[in-house]
N, C-alpha and C positions, 0 to 999 in steps of 0.2 A: 557601581555599587551592587546592582541587581546581579551582574555577572559574577562578582565575588561571592555573593550569597549562594548562588546556584552551585558554584564550585564547592563551597563549604558543605552544602547539603549533600551534593553528589559524593564527596569524599567520605562523609560520615555514613552515608547509605552503603557505600562499598565496604567500609570497615565493619559495619553491622552485619552485612550479608556474608562477609568472609569469616565472621566470628573471630576477628583479630583485634584485640583492644589496642587503642592508640598508645596507652601507657599500661604496662603490666601492673596489676593491682598489688600494692605493698600492704602486707599484713602486720609488719612490725619493723622497727629499726633498732640495731644494736650498735652503740657507739657511732651512730650516723650511717652505718652500713645497712642497706635495706634487705628485708627478707620478703620475697615475692610469694604469691599464691602457689606458684609451681614448685617452690622449695619445700612445701609441707609434705611430710612423709605420707605415703599411700598404702603402706603395708597393712595397716589395721583400719579398715573402713568403719568399724564400729566405734572407734575412738572419738571422743568429743573433739570438736574443732579447737576449742581452747587448749586441750592437751597437746594437739599437734603443733600449735603455735608455740606453746611452752617448750616442747622438745626442740623445735627449730631454733629458738632463742638460745637454749642451752648449748646446742651443737655449734652455733655461731660464736658464742662466748669462748668455747674451748678451742675452736680453730684460731680465733684472734689471739688467745693466750699462747698457743703453739707458735704462731708467727712472731709474737713478741720475744719468745725465747730463741728464735732463729732455728727452730727445728726443721723448717722446710729446706734449710741449706745442708742438712745432713746427707751423706753419700747415698744411704739406702732410700731416702725419700726422693732424691734427685734421680736415682735409678728407676724408681717406679714411675715418676713423671715422664722420664724419657721413653719408657715402654709404652705409656699411654699416648705420647706424641707420635711415636713410631706407628702405633696401631691406627691413630686418627689420620695420619698422612696417607697410609695405604687405603683406608676406607674412602678418603676424599678422592684419591686417584682412581679407585675402582668405580666410584660413583660417576666421575667425569667420563670414564671409558665404558660405562655400563652397556651401551649398545654394541660395542665391539667385543665384549666379554661373552655375551649370550650367544650360544651357537644356533645356527639355522638348522632346518631339517637336512639340508644338503651337507652341512658340516657333520651332523650326527651320523648320516649314512656313510660318509667317508670314514669316520672314526670307527664305525661298526665293522666296516670291511677289514680294518686292521685288527680289531678285537672282537670277532664274532663269538657267539655261543657255539661251542663245538662239543660233539658227543664223543666220549673217550672210552677206550678199553684200557684198563689199568691192572697191572700185575705187581704185587708187592711180595718181597721176601724179607723176613726179619733177620737181623744180625745182632741181637742184644747180648747173647752169650757166646762163648767159644764154640759150644755145640751147634748153636744156630748159625754161626758163621760158616762152619764146615758144611752143614746141610745146605745153606744158601749157595755156597760155591759149587757144590755138586749139582744142585737144581739149576743154577744159571748156565752151567756147562751143557746140561741136557736141553734146556730151553733153546739155547743158541743153535744146537744141532737140529732141533725140531724146526726152528725158523728157516734154516737153510733147506730143509726137506720140503718146506711149503706148508707145514701144519698150520691151520687157521689160528690166529693169535688168540681169539676168544676161547678156543679149546684149551690152549696152554694156560690161559688165565684161570679157567675152571679147574684144571689139573694141579697147578702149582701155586696160585696166589694165596697168600695168607691173610687177605682182607675179605670182608664180607661180600664185596662186589664180585668176588671170584665165583660165587654161586650163580651169578647171572652173566657169566662169560666176561667178567671185568667191566661190564657196562655201568658207567657212573652217571648216565644221562647227560644232559647238556651242562657244560661248565664254562665259566668265564673267569677273568682275573679277579672278579669280586668274590668268588667262593672257592678259589683254588690258588695255591702259591703262584704269584705273578711270574716269577722267574722260570718256574716249571711250565706254566701255561705258554710263555713265549717260546720256550724250547720245542714244545709239542706243536705249536702253531706254525713254527718254521719248517716242520716236516711236510713232505707231500702227503696227500690223503692216503690212508691205509698203509703207511710206512711205519715200522716199529722203531722206536727210539733206541739209542744206546742205553745201557744201564745207567741210571742216575742215582747217586748216593745221597740220601737225605738223613742225617743223623745216624741212627742204627738200622736203617732200612735201605733196600735197593728197590728201585721202581723202573718199570718198563711201560711205555704207553704207545698207543696209536690213536689217531682221531679218524672217524669214519663217516661223520655227518656234520653238517653246518646248518644251523637254524636261520632261515631268511630274516632279513631286517623287519619285514612286515609282521612276522610271528613272534618277534622278541618281546618279552614281558615289559610292561611300562617301568617296573622297578629297575630293570637292567639298563634301559635307555636313560633313566634318571641318573643312574650311577655313571654312565658314560658322559652325560651332560656335565655332571659335577667334575669329572676328570678333565674335560675340555676347558671348563672355566678355571680350574686350578692351574692347568698348564699356561693358560693365557694370563692369569694373574702373576705367575712367576716371570713370564716374558715381560709383562708390564713393569714389574719391579726391577728387573735387570736393566731395562731401557731407561727407567728413571734414574737408577744409580749411575749408569754410564753417562747420562746427560749431566748429572750433578758433578761427577768427577771431572768432566771437561771444563766446568766453570769454577771449580774449587782450586785453592792452593793447598796442596797436600805435601807435607814434609815428613819423611821417615828417617830417623837417625840411623847412621851406619852402625853395624854391630861393633862392639868394643874390640879394638885391635885390628880392625879391617879398614881398608881404604874405601873410597867412593866406588 
């Protein structure tokens, strides 16, 4: 008897210390369906408690009526429910794999080696009108001749570039895929240092680049490292999703009808 009493006291002490009630407090019942304290709206803290309870009752009455009418079975409602279930499943899987999703400093350093901040010379030629196209073609021909002669690229940027960075030899300071078109960044990064790119057409402009400096990992701004961390987590989440789908596919019976008029 004493042992049972001690267990009871210990359990209640634990629940009190944990601030977890044994039974969630019920503030009202609507057709036998309980409304809990946690269901009360919190948007307006100045609102009277009685008003919050009244709103919760009205909300529950309307939900019950919607169910009576079978509205939850409508395709659009089912579609929204499925979206929520999809989201909740992904959140659940990510929570289970949280320790594997978060990159270590070693992971971050490795990723930075692939996507470092690089300092770029950038030359831009506009081709918006027929006249600009002709001028750009002539300028590009002259630029390529000067490159073969060994004229410094930053000098060519100052002479020919039609972007403001041309005033500074095309120097755009350090850039990464977070503040530069990623596909262009990857093309530039694939070049050896101080190697001028082939002309790259983007819309109505032509671009030439080289990269001449790389910021060390230890000097990279925290904001850029945070960006890389989010990219790593995003890639790992995609990998996690693909692995989950593949596992579910192996366990599922999936049937796809043959196209009309075609055999198996």
